[in-house]
N, C-alpha and C positions, 0 to 999 in steps of 0.2 A: 595509218597503216601503210607507211611507205617502205618499211623494212620487210623484206621477204625472208621467210625462215631459211635457215641453212638446211640443205637437203641431207638426209641421213639415209643410209642404205638399209631401210627397213620398210617392209610393206605394211600399210595400214590394214588392219583386220576388221572387216565388216560383213554383214549378211549380204551375200552376193546376189540375192533376189531383189534388192532395193534398187530404186531408180532415182536418178537425179534430174530435176527439171530446173531450167532457168530461162529467163528472157532478158535480152540486152537491147540497148538502142543500137543505132547503126555505127556507133563508134566503139562498141564493146563494153559500155558501162552497164552494170547489172541493174535491171529494173525490178525483177522479182525472182524468187527462188522457192523451192519447196523445203520442208523441214529436213529431208534426207540430205540435201545439199549442205546444210549447216552441220548435221550430225557427222557426216563423212569428212568434210573439209576441216572441221574443228573451229570454224569461224562462226560468229553470231550473225544473224540477219543484219543487225545494225552495222557490223563491220564490213559487210559485203555490198549492201545496196548503195548504188552510186559509184562503186569502185570498178576498175577495169577487170574483166573476167580473167585476164592473163595473170592475175595475182596467184592463180593456181598452177601456172605453167612451171613444170619441172625443168631444171636446167639441162637435163638429158633428153630434151625434145628438140628435133631439128626445127630451126626457124622456118625452113622452106615449107614444112607441112602447114604452118599457120599462114604463110604467104599464100599457098594454094587454097586453103580454106577461105580466106578473105576474098580471093579472086572469084571463087565460086559464088559465095554469098552476095557480094556486091554486084554480081552480074545477074542476080535473081535466081540462082540455082541452089538446090539443096545439095548437101554433101555429108558423107559419113567418114569419120576419121577415127583412128585409134590413137588415144592420147594418154600420156603418162602425166598425172597431176600430182601436185604437192600439197600436203595438208599444212595446217598452221604449225603443227609440231615438227614438220620436216620429213614426215614419212611420205611414201608414195602410194599411189593406186592407179591402176590402168582401167580405162573406160573405152567403150565404143560410143562415140557421140554422133547422133543424128542431128544435124543442124539445118534449119529451114528459115528462109526469109519470110517475113509477113508484110503484106502490102495494104495500102489504104485503098479507098474506092477509086482513086485516080491511077492506081498501078504503081505508086511510088513505094519503095521499100521503107518501112517505118521501124521495124524491129527484127530481131532474130530469136528463134526459140531453139533450145538445146534439150534433147532427151538423151540421157546417158545411162548406160547399163555397164556392169563390170565386164571386162574382157577376160576370157578364159586363159588359162596358162598356155594352151597350144597357140592361141592367137598372139599372145605376147612373145612367145619364143620365135614365131615366124617373123614378126615385125621388128623385133629388137635389132637383129643383124643389119637390116636395111637402115634403121634409124641411126645406129652407131656409125655406119659408113657415112651417112649424110652429115652427121655432127662432125666427124673428122674432116670432111671436105670443107664445112663451114668455118672450122677453126683456122684453116690455112688459106682458103679462098673466100668467095662470096656466096650469098644465098643463091644467086644465079647459077653457080657451078653445082650446087647441091640439087637444084631443080633439074639441071641438065642430066645429072647422074640419075635422078628419079625417072626422067623421060627415057633414058637408055635402059634402065632396069625394066620398065614397063614394056618398052618396044621389044626387048629380048624375049619377053614372055608373051608377046603379041596380045596385050590387054591394055585397056584404058585404066586410069586410076580407079574409076568407079568399079570396073570389072575386077580389078585386083582386090579391092576391099571386099566386094561381094563374095568372091571366092574364099577369101580369108575368114569371113565371119559366118558364112552359111553353115547350117548344121551338117555334120559329117558322120560317117559310119552308121551305127545303129540308130542314132537320133534321126538322121536323114531318112533312113529306111522306115522308121515308125511314122514320121511326118508324111512321107509319100503314101504309105498305106492308108493313113487316116484321111488324106485328101481324096484318095481313090474311093474310099468307103462313103465319104460324104458328098461325092460329086453326083 
């Protein structure tokens, strides 16, 4: 499975209530996955176990985001990222991925877990412009320049990367109001 599919501009259609789970070693090789992972990606478990998780990386994703993700994970920190993935058929799907390092009893990182849920249209619309700019920078310059752009983007908004993602994915409008009321009622 060395050939990656050619990306086509068509969104993969799936039940947006489904969750994707995976576990990788510290080099990104897939150790385990749930059935939804296979259903949504179009790959069989046999095709995925032992392979690099980046087999799903869509070409329209800035490399700098994955650089940042690995920096967080290898330093022992959890991270949430919005990712455009590629199915075996070449279709795309957007997810919000919560990634966490797992440690052994000595405190050494031994694996990473990823819990992914589908990103809503409003989240995708907000992140796409940023990602498109970062990709343009990467085509002409280096990942370093893309990361510098991201730093400036965040500094301009006076937020950290974590704060930006939290603001992007937190419930908005009526949903937020309902959740707030529910929390108050159960407090």
